[in-house]
Structure formats: C-alpha cells, structure tokens
Backbone as CSV, one residue per row, in Angstrom:
resi,resn,N_x,N_y,N_z,CA_x,CA_y,CA_z,C_x,C_y,C_z
1,MET,0.839,-1.195,0.000,0.000,0.000,0.000,0.875,1.245,0.000
2,VAL,0.600,2.146,-0.901,1.390,3.371,-1.000,1.007,4.305,0.139
3,PRO,1.993,4.767,0.922,1.662,5.660,2.037,1.161,7.009,1.531
4,LEU,0.268,7.610,2.305,-0.252,8.926,1.946,0.825,9.986,2.156
5,PRO,0.791,11.063,1.389,1.758,12.143,1.603,1.611,12.725,3.005
6,THR,2.710,13.143,3.576,2.665,13.758,4.896,2.073,15.162,4.788
7,PRO,1.534,15.685,5.883,1.029,17.061,5.855,2.090,18.066,5.424
8,ASP,3.341,17.822,5.833,4.411,18.731,5.420,4.594,18.722,3.906
9,ALA,4.520,17.538,3.302,4.679,17.437,1.848,3.535,18.141,1.128
10,ILE,2.322,17.953,1.638,1.164,18.616,1.027,1.277,20.125,1.183
11,ALA,1.685,20.574,2.363,1.836,22.010,2.592,2.893,22.602,1.665
12,GLY,4.036,21.923,1.543,5.093,22.429,0.670,4.663,22.511,-0.779
13,THR,3.947,21.489,-1.242,3.455,21.494,-2.623,2.454,22.619,-2.840
14,THR,1.578,22.824,-1.870,0.558,23.861,-2.005,1.178,25.251,-1.973
15,ILE,2.185,25.439,-1.160,2.903,26.720,-1.151,3.526,26.976,-2.519
16,ALA,4.088,25.923,-3.117,4.642,26.064,-4.472,3.553,26.480,-5.457
17,PHE,2.354,25.908,-5.324,1.231,26.305,-6.178,0.953,27.801,-6.041
18,SER,0.985,28.300,-4.804,0.710,29.721,-4.573,1.685,30.603,-5.337
19,PHE,2.962,30.247,-5.282,3.950,31.096,-5.938,3.948,30.914,-7.454
20,ILE,3.510,29.755,-7.937,3.303,29.593,-9.382,2.203,30.536,-9.851
21,LEU,1.107,30.584,-9.099,0.010,31.487,-9.439,0.445,32.943,-9.365
22,LEU,1.249,33.272,-8.363,1.762,34.636,-8.241,2.598,35.010,-9.453
23,GLY,3.508,34.128,-9.843,4.348,34.407,-11.005,3.545,34.563,-12.277
24,ASN,2.522,33.730,-12.428,1.672,33.833,-13.612,0.936,35.164,-13.646
25,ALA,0.373,35.577,-12.506,-0.375,36.834,-12.460,0.530,38.030,-12.736
26,ILE,1.745,37.995,-12.197,2.692,39.083,-12.456,3.044,39.137,-13.937
27,THR,3.285,37.980,-14.531,3.616,37.925,-15.958,2.484,38.485,-16.805
28,GLN,1.248,38.119,-16.481,0.112,38.593,-17.258,-0.097,40.092,-17.110
29,SER,-0.091,40.588,-15.859,-0.438,41.984,-15.613,0.666,42.965,-15.981
30,PHE,1.919,42.537,-15.899,3.016,43.473,-16.118,3.806,43.221,-17.398
31,MET,3.567,42.079,-18.048,4.294,41.793,-19.288,3.373,41.392,-20.424
32,GLY,2.586,40.345,-20.225,1.800,39.782,-21.318,0.760,40.717,-21.894
33,VAL,-0.199,41.136,-21.075,-1.277,41.992,-21.575,-0.769,43.374,-21.974
34,PRO,0.106,44.026,-21.197,0.635,45.309,-21.664,1.315,45.216,-23.027
35,ALA,1.959,44.077,-23.313,2.599,43.921,-24.622,1.565,43.918,-25.743
36,LEU,0.374,43.375,-25.472,-0.682,43.363,-26.484,-1.224,44.758,-26.762
37,LEU,-1.009,45.687,-25.827,-1.573,47.027,-25.961,-0.568,48.061,-26.451
38,VAL,0.640,47.628,-26.761,1.643,48.565,-27.279,1.162,49.143,-28.610
39,ASP,1.177,50.474,-28.715,0.738,51.187,-29.931,-0.704,50.858,-30.303
40,PHE,-1.517,50.538,-29.303,-2.928,50.273,-29.586,-3.584,51.584,-30.003
41,PRO,-4.229,51.633,-31.159,-4.782,52.895,-31.660,-5.966,53.366,-30.825
42,PRO,-6.199,54.677,-30.750,-7.376,55.183,-30.034,-8.659,54.762,-30.736
43,HIS,-9.765,54.817,-30.008,-11.021,54.327,-30.574,-11.521,55.170,-31.745
44,THR,-10.956,56.388,-31.887,-11.351,57.244,-33.013,-10.575,56.935,-34.288
45,SER,-9.548,56.102,-34.182,-8.719,55.786,-35.346,-9.410,54.765,-36.243
46,PRO,-9.250,54.904,-37.566,-9.814,53.889,-38.470,-9.153,52.519,-38.304
47,ASP,-7.974,52.488,-37.683,-7.281,51.218,-37.448,-7.768,50.510,-36.179
48,HIS,-8.591,51.183,-35.402,-9.003,50.625,-34.115,-9.772,49.311,-34.247
49,PRO,-10.777,49.201,-35.129,-11.504,47.921,-35.232,-10.601,46.739,-35.570
50,ARG,-9.630,46.973,-36.442,-8.716,45.891,-36.812,-7.845,45.481,-35.621
51,ALA,-7.346,46.493,-34.876,-6.523,46.190,-33.701,-7.347,45.482,-32.625
52,ALA,-8.596,45.913,-32.469,-9.465,45.276,-31.479,-9.756,43.827,-31.863
53,ARG,-9.969,43.578,-33.150,-10.217,42.214,-33.603,-9.006,41.331,-33.325
54,LEU,-7.815,41.867,-33.583,-6.598,41.103,-33.313,-6.481,40.791,-31.826
55,LEU,-6.794,41.769,-30.981,-6.762,41.542,-29.536,-7.723,40.425,-29.147
56,GLY,-8.906,40.428,-29.749,-9.880,39.381,-29.471,-9.413,38.009,-29.912
57,ARG,-8.658,37.951,-30.993,-8.146,36.663,-31.472,-6.977,36.179,-30.616
58,GLN,-6.204,37.112,-30.072,-5.074,36.737,-29.225,-5.520,36.330,-27.821
59,TRP,-6.648,36.875,-27.387,-7.038,36.697,-25.989,-7.246,35.251,-25.566
60,PRO,-7.817,34.381,-26.399,-8.004,32.993,-25.958,-6.726,32.298,-25.503
61,VAL,-5.564,32.784,-25.948,-4.305,32.199,-25.469,-4.212,32.348,-23.955
62,PHE,-4.566,33.538,-23.438,-4.564,33.765,-21.994,-5.690,32.987,-21.332
63,TRP,-6.849,33.048,-21.933,-8.041,32.456,-21.343,-7.919,30.933,-21.236
64,GLN,-7.516,30.292,-22.308,-7.464,28.835,-22.321,-6.416,28.292,-21.365
65,VAL,-5.256,28.948,-21.326,-4.220,28.500,-20.395,-4.708,28.648,-18.959
66,GLY,-5.405,29.755,-18.678,-5.931,29.960,-17.336,-6.936,28.899,-16.942
67,ASN,-7.821,28.555,-17.868,-8.852,27.558,-17.569,-8.274,26.158,-17.407
68,VAL,-7.332,25.804,-18.273,-6.821,24.437,-18.302,-5.769,24.191,-17.223
69,PHE,-4.960,25.191,-16.930,-3.810,24.977,-16.056,-3.954,25.664,-14.696
70,PHE,-4.241,26.955,-14.699,-4.176,27.705,-13.448,-5.434,27.585,-12.595
71,ARG,-6.587,27.369,-13.208,-7.790,27.169,-12.395,-7.679,25.906,-11.542
72,PRO,-7.240,24.770,-12.102,-7.056,23.588,-11.238,-6.037,23.813,-10.129
73,ILE,-4.969,24.560,-10.422,-3.974,24.828,-9.387,-4.592,25.635,-8.250
74,SER,-5.407,26.631,-8.603,-6.084,27.419,-7.568,-6.986,26.539,-6.719
75,THR,-7.708,25.644,-7.370,-8.615,24.753,-6.645,-7.842,23.781,-5.761
76,LEU,-6.750,23.236,-6.285,-5.916,22.346,-5.470,-5.334,23.089,-4.277
77,GLY,-5.099,24.391,-4.443,-4.613,25.190,-3.323,-5.607,25.228,-2.176
78,ILE,-6.889,25.356,-2.514,-7.923,25.336,-1.473,-7.897,24.003,-0.736
79,ILE,-7.841,22.924,-1.504,-7.848,21.586,-0.902,-6.594,21.362,-0.059
80,GLY,-5.432,21.731,-0.621,-4.172,21.510,0.083,-4.074,22.291,1.377
81,TYR,-4.402,23.576,1.324,-4.349,24.382,2.544,-5.439,23.961,3.529
82,GLY,-6.598,23.565,3.002,-7.660,23.095,3.887,-7.245,21.845,4.644
83,TYR,-6.613,20.906,3.929,-6.143,19.686,4.587,-5.041,20.005,5.597
84,THR,-4.168,20.934,5.237,-3.089,21.321,6.144,-3.655,21.951,7.410
85,ALA,-4.663,22.814,7.250,-5.309,23.424,8.419,-5.945,22.350,9.299
86,PHE,-6.583,21.368,8.663,-7.202,20.277,9.419,-6.149,19.473,10.179
87,SER,-5.015,19.202,9.539,-3.953,18.429,10.193,-3.412,19.167,11.409
88,ALA,-3.201,20.487,11.263,-2.698,21.274,12.388,-3.732,21.345,13.507
89,TRP,-5.001,21.502,13.130,-6.063,21.537,14.141,-6.172,20.197,14.864
90,ARG,-6.059,19.098,14.119,-6.164,17.768,14.709,-5.060,17.542,15.731
91,TYR,-3.857,17.986,15.389,-2.740,17.818,16.320,-2.951,18.660,17.575
92,ALA,-3.387,19.916,17.392,-3.623,20.788,18.544,-4.714,20.214,19.439
93,SER,-5.761,19.656,18.827,-6.839,19.051,19.611,-6.336,17.850,20.396
94,ALA,-5.477,17.060,19.767,-4.933,15.882,20.441,-4.088,16.275,21.642
95,MET,-3.268,17.306,21.473,-2.399,17.723,22.563,-3.183,18.392,23.684
96,ALA,-4.363,18.930,23.341,-5.165,19.606,24.358,-6.083,18.647,25.101
97,ALA,-6.224,17.417,24.605,-7.146,16.453,25.223,-6.574,15.960,26.555
98,ASN,-7.314,16.161,27.611,-6.835,15.748,28.933,-6.894,14.243,29.141
99,ASN,-7.853,13.576,28.502,-7.996,12.141,28.736,-7.204,11.291,27.760
100,GLY,-6.564,11.914,26.771,-5.686,11.197,25.864,-6.360,10.387,24.794
101,TRP,-7.687,10.505,24.619,-8.358,9.658,23.623,-8.025,10.052,22.201
102,HIS,-7.443,11.260,22.020,-7.029,11.678,20.690,-5.616,11.213,20.340
103,THR,-4.957,10.551,21.269,-3.538,10.241,21.089,-3.257,9.506,19.787
104,ALA,-4.159,8.638,19.365,-3.925,7.841,18.159,-3.840,8.691,16.902
105,LEU,-4.345,9.918,16.979,-4.320,10.783,15.807,-2.985,11.488,15.638
106,ILE,-2.143,11.448,16.651,-0.876,12.170,16.585,0.130,11.368,15.773
107,PRO,0.769,11.982,14.750,1.771,11.266,13.974,2.956,10.868,14.848
108,ALA,3.628,9.808,14.435,4.782,9.343,15.205,5.885,10.392,15.231
109,HIS,6.076,11.083,14.112,7.093,12.136,14.042,6.385,13.425,13.642
110,HIS,6.297,14.335,14.574,5.549,15.554,14.322,6.314,16.454,13.357
111,GLY,5.633,16.914,12.315,6.248,17.807,11.347,5.941,19.256,11.662
112,GLN,6.405,20.130,10.779,6.188,21.552,10.973,4.710,21.908,10.928
113,VAL,3.948,21.230,10.084,2.526,21.540,9.968,1.821,21.350,11.302
114,GLU,2.088,20.216,11.977,1.415,19.937,13.236,1.783,20.949,14.313
115,ARG,2.943,21.545,14.186,3.372,22.515,15.186,2.886,23.921,14.853
116,GLY,2.304,24.102,13.682,1.858,25.425,13.270,0.468,25.764,13.780
117,ASN,0.022,26.954,13.426,-1.293,27.452,13.816,-2.288,27.122,12.710
118,TRP,-3.279,26.314,13.028,-4.232,25.880,11.998,-5.021,27.050,11.429
119,LYS,-5.213,28.102,12.223,-5.969,29.258,11.740,-5.232,29.975,10.607
120,VAL,-3.917,30.015,10.703,-3.134,30.645,9.634,-3.265,29.845,8.344
121,TRP,-3.203,28.524,8.459,-3.400,27.690,7.273,-4.809,27.880,6.714
122,GLY,-5.764,28.094,7.593,-7.124,28.362,7.134,-7.209,29.650,6.337
123,VAL,-6.473,30.672,6.777,-6.434,31.933,6.024,-5.853,31.698,4.630
124,CYS,-4.838,30.859,4.548,-4.247,30.533,3.240,-5.288,29.907,2.316
125,ALA,-6.086,28.990,2.860,-7.135,28.356,2.055,-8.158,29.379,1.589
126,VAL,-8.516,30.309,2.476,-9.486,31.348,2.114,-8.930,32.236,1.001
127,CYS,-7.639,32.524,1.047,-7.023,33.339,-0.012,-7.198,32.676,-1.378
128,HIS,-6.992,31.382,-1.441,-7.178,30.677,-2.712,-8.650,30.630,-3.102
129,LEU,-9.527,30.519,-2.121,-10.962,30.546,-2.415,-11.357,31.895,-3.001
130,VAL,-10.830,32.974,-2.430,-11.095,34.316,-2.967,-10.629,34.410,-4.412
131,THR,-9.465,33.832,-4.706,-8.941,33.855,-6.073,-9.888,33.164,-7.042
132,VAL,-10.386,32.002,-6.666,-11.285,31.249,-7.544,-12.597,31.994,-7.756
133,VAL,-13.181,32.507,-6.675,-14.456,33.225,-6.784,-14.283,34.509,-7.587
134,HIS,-13.215,35.240,-7.320,-12.934,36.482,-8.059,-12.766,36.197,-9.546
135,SER,-12.096,35.118,-9.865,-11.904,34.763,-11.274,-13.240,34.488,-11.958
136,ALA,-14.111,33.767,-11.259,-15.399,33.401,-11.854,-16.345,34.588,-11.959
137,VAL,-16.392,35.412,-10.914,-17.387,36.487,-10.852,-16.942,37.738,-11.605
138,ASN,-15.679,38.111,-11.465,-15.213,39.380,-12.026,-14.382,39.242,-13.299
139,MET,-13.604,38.174,-13.404,-12.699,38.048,-14.543,-13.355,37.405,-15.761
140,GLN,-14.176,36.390,-15.533,-14.775,35.682,-16.661,-15.643,36.579,-17.546
141,PRO,-16.465,37.481,-16.990,-17.211,38.385,-17.873,-16.307,39.238,-18.755
142,LEU,-15.177,39.692,-18.203,-14.229,40.463,-19.014,-13.578,39.586,-20.075
143,ASN,-13.273,38.354,-19.716,-12.717,37.423,-20.703,-13.668,37.251,-21.878
144,ALA,-14.950,37.130,-21.571,-15.944,36.948,-22.627,-16.022,38.176,-23.529
145,LYS,-15.943,39.360,-22.928,-15.986,40.590,-23.731,-14.756,40.697,-24.629
146,LEU,-13.595,40.398,-24.065,-12.365,40.488,-24.853,-12.348,39.453,-25.972
147,GLU,-12.815,38.252,-25.687,-12.878,37.236,-26.728,-13.907,37.611,-27.787
148,GLY,-14.961,38.330,-27.361,-15.991,38.765,-28.298,-15.501,39.760,-29.327
149,LEU,-14.382,40.412,-29.049,-13.815,41.353,-30.018,-13.384,40.652,-31.297
150,SER,-13.156,39.355,-31.229,-12.706,38.620,-32.418,-13.800,38.516,-33.468
151,GLY,-15.051,38.805,-33.085,-16.158,38.679,-34.026,-16.520,39.964,-34.732
152,ILE,-15.634,40.952,-34.717,-15.924,42.242,-35.351,-15.959,42.098,-36.864
153,GLU,-16.906,42.776,-37.460,-16.937,42.938,-38.911,-16.697,44.410,-39.206
154,ASP,-15.974,44.695,-40.273,-15.531,46.060,-40.540,-16.659,47.090,-40.511
155,LYS,-17.832,46.738,-41.016,-18.904,47.718,-41.110,-20.094,47.368,-40.223
156,LYS,-19.891,46.446,-39.307,-20.985,46.051,-38.436,-21.104,47.038,-37.283
157,SER,-22.305,47.555,-37.055,-22.518,48.494,-35.966,-23.933,48.349,-35.458
158,ASP,-24.162,48.856,-34.253,-25.513,48.811,-33.710,-26.278,50.048,-34.146
159,ALA,-27.474,50.224,-33.607,-28.311,51.343,-34.033,-27.695,52.689,-33.685
160,GLY,-26.842,52.729,-32.668,-26.217,53.985,-32.272,-24.963,54.305,-33.050
161,GLY,-24.604,53.500,-34.000,-23.425,53.766,-34.807,-22.142,53.224,-34.232
162,LYS,-22.191,52.488,-33.122,-20.989,51.927,-32.523,-20.640,50.613,-33.199
163,VAL,-19.350,50.407,-33.392,-18.894,49.123,-33.920,-18.997,48.102,-32.795
164,VAL,-19.603,46.966,-33.089,-19.810,45.956,-32.059,-19.207,44.635,-32.500
165,GLY,-18.935,43.810,-31.504,-18.389,42.486,-31.774,-19.371,41.408,-31.386
166,LYS,-18.867,40.209,-31.239,-19.698,39.066,-30.881,-20.368,39.293,-29.533
167,GLY,-21.668,39.030,-29.476,-22.403,39.243,-28.239,-22.711,40.695,-27.957
168,GLY,-22.561,41.566,-28.960,-22.850,42.979,-28.773,-21.794,43.739,-28.008
169,VAL,-20.574,43.214,-27.955,-19.489,43.875,-27.231,-19.152,45.210,-27.889
170,ASP,-19.024,46.252,-27.075,-18.665,47.581,-27.581,-17.176,47.598,-27.930
171,VAL,-16.879,47.629,-29.209,-15.486,47.577,-29.664,-14.705,48.810,-29.228
172,GLY,-15.392,49.936,-29.082,-14.713,51.156,-28.669,-14.081,51.062,-27.295
173,LEU,-14.516,50.094,-26.499,-13.978,49.914,-25.144,-12.928,48.809,-25.080
174,ALA,-12.411,48.395,-26.215,-11.476,47.266,-26.254,-10.279,47.474,-25.334
175,GLU,-9.631,48.620,-25.451,-8.452,48.867,-24.616,-8.849,48.979,-23.151
176,TRP,-9.995,49.576,-22.876,-10.458,49.700,-21.492,-10.692,48.329,-20.884
177,TYR,-11.290,47.419,-21.659,-11.504,46.056,-21.164,-10.179,45.425,-20.743
178,ALA,-9.167,45.568,-21.587,-7.871,44.944,-21.307,-7.203,45.567,-20.085
179,ARG,-7.260,46.891,-19.977,-6.624,47.545,-18.832,-7.400,47.272,-17.542
180,ARG,-8.694,47.149,-17.660,-9.494,46.767,-16.498,-9.126,45.350,-16.053
181,TRP,-8.902,44.478,-17.022,-8.506,43.106,-16.719,-7.173,43.098,-15.977
182,ILE,-6.239,43.937,-16.416,-4.930,44.019,-15.755,-5.098,44.372,-14.278
183,LYS,-5.944,45.367,-14.000,-6.133,45.800,-12.609,-6.796,44.712,-11.769
184,LEU,-7.841,44.104,-12.314,-8.522,43.054,-11.555,-7.626,41.840,-11.344
185,ASN,-6.725,41.602,-12.262,-5.829,40.454,-12.142,-4.841,40.616,-10.997
186,LEU,-4.654,41.853,-10.518,-3.749,42.074,-9.397,-4.252,41.374,-8.134
187,VAL,-5.567,41.188,-8.034,-6.108,40.427,-6.901,-5.586,38.996,-6.950
188,ARG,-5.445,38.471,-8.169,-4.956,37.098,-8.331,-3.448,37.014,-8.129
189,ALA,-2.794,38.144,-7.984,-1.393,38.155,-7.571,-1.290,38.313,-6.059
190,LEU,-2.141,39.179,-5.506,-2.072,39.462,-4.073,-2.458,38.257,-3.223
191,MET,-3.549,37.585,-3.583,-4.027,36.470,-2.758,-3.013,35.321,-2.673
192,PRO,-2.439,34.855,-3.792,-1.410,33.815,-3.678,-0.161,34.291,-2.940
193,LEU,0.170,35.589,-3.076,1.324,36.120,-2.352,1.097,36.019,-0.848
194,VAL,-0.091,36.416,-0.403,-0.413,36.326,1.024,-0.409,34.868,1.478
195,ALA,-1.066,33.997,0.701,-1.144,32.585,1.079,0.236,31.943,1.129
196,GLY,1.033,32.144,0.096,2.357,31.539,0.055,3.276,32.055,1.144
197,SER,3.209,33.368,1.418,4.067,33.954,2.450,3.686,33.449,3.835
198,LEU,2.373,33.401,4.108,1.932,32.867,5.399,2.305,31.393,5.536
199,GLY,2.172,30.647,4.444,2.529,29.239,4.481,4.007,29.034,4.767
200,LEU,4.854,29.823,4.117,6.294,29.729,4.377,6.614,30.089,5.819
201,TRP,5.961,31.133,6.304,6.182,31.559,7.686,5.833,30.438,8.656
202,GLN,4.736,29.746,8.393,4.323,28.657,9.267,5.265,27.460,9.180
203,ILE,5.589,27.063,7.965,6.338,25.815,7.810,7.816,25.977,8.161
204,LEU,8.321,27.213,8.100,9.724,27.442,8.440,9.909,27.904,9.880
205,GLY,8.878,28.523,10.454,9.054,29.108,11.777,8.240,28.493,12.884
206,ALA,7.391,27.495,12.564,6.539,26.907,13.600,7.371,26.147,14.625
207,LYS,7.021,26.313,15.889,7.727,25.627,16.968,6.709,24.937,17.877
208,GLU,7.214,23.994,18.663,6.340,23.317,19.609,5.781,24.335,20.599
209,ALA,4.534,24.136,21.009,3.886,25.059,21.926,3.255,24.288,23.078
210,VAL,3.027,24.982,24.177,2.351,24.386,25.325,0.852,24.573,25.154
211,VAL,0.092,23.484,25.176,-1.358,23.538,25.018,-2.006,22.920,26.248
212,LYS,-2.670,23.745,27.045,-3.353,23.273,28.254,-2.423,22.466,29.162
213,GLY,-1.200,22.948,29.275,-0.273,22.314,30.179,0.422,21.089,29.639
214,VAL,0.134,20.702,28.400,0.773,19.534,27.802,1.788,20.014,26.783
215,VAL,3.045,19.641,26.934,4.080,20.082,26.013,4.055,19.216,24.774
216,ALA,3.953,19.844,23.582,3.898,19.099,22.322,5.247,18.497,22.006
C-alpha cells in the first residue's frame, strides 16, 4: 500500500502552487497583456476595429491556459491548505485532550505543519478561495468581452453607430476592457502572495507550543 503524503509534503506542494500562481499573475499583468496594448490605436482611429479584432483573437491564449492549467492549481490550493489546516487543528486538539483519547491521531514524528497554527493555514485556504471566486465572478465576464472582439466585422454596428463584436461587445472599449482586466488580475497576484508567504512563515518558523499544560 502506497503511504499517503505527509502534511508537510502537502503544505510544501501547495505553497509552491501559490507562488506559481503569483508568477503567472505578475507575468500577465506586467508583461503579457501590456505587450498586447503597445501602440494600440485610439477608438477614433480607423485602425481601431482591426486592432481590437486582433486583440480578441489573441485573448483565448490567456483564457485557455488559465482555464486548463491555473484554475485547477487554484482549486488544489484550497484543498491543500484546507487539509493542512485540518492536520494542524487535529494535532492541537490531540495535545489539548486531557484524557488522551485523541492520542492515536498524533503522527509518530511531528512535522512543521502539526506545530503550526491551523488558523493561519485556514487563512491561506481562504485566499485561494477568494482567487477562484474572483476569477469566476469578475474576470470571466471580461474574458468573454475580450474574446468577443474577435467577431468584429468592418462595417458592423448597432443602431447607435458603434462598432460591435460578438455578443454585442462595444469595440470602442477594447483597450479599457484589457486595462481593467490588468487591474482586476492584481487580486490574483495578491491572494497567492499572502497565502504563500503565510505558508512559508508557518512551515519554516513553527515551533512546539504548550497547550493546556501539555508540552507538544
């Protein structure tokens, strides 16, 4: 029977996930998307619809990679930090039990996770949950608008004379959509940064503590 990974191994892997997500968000917000907007023509320029269409065709590269690769990592982060928080809580409960009935739950060799504060690990899990919810609620609608720019036709417009794309997307706001996406994506950099930093602090600095008079 293959032994299950230790809480320390799960915590270390999940911390790595956090910093992978951080690096991805930094790359997107400060390098990838800004590069797509270099020399982007103003909405009054006759070249604007063509540039907006190109942006819409390029956007699925960001969107698809995010859906296929980074969304599962964010979700695994919730699970990993949640399990780590549970492991730390279980150990603290065992050490606090006066009658010793929790003793069987204590690992033979206590790792850094068991010596850490389960509440901090819980905060890490919440950070990843915020990332997933923020992506679904705030980022996905913008992704749809940006991808909709790919459906522009040179002379297609609505009744008000605005050039529109797939789903009625206002092409004149193409650059605004992208810059808005950059700003909202900073949340997806901040949350993994907080989670990963707190996780490192716990796993590198956790020490044995006295719980209800019982030394761990």
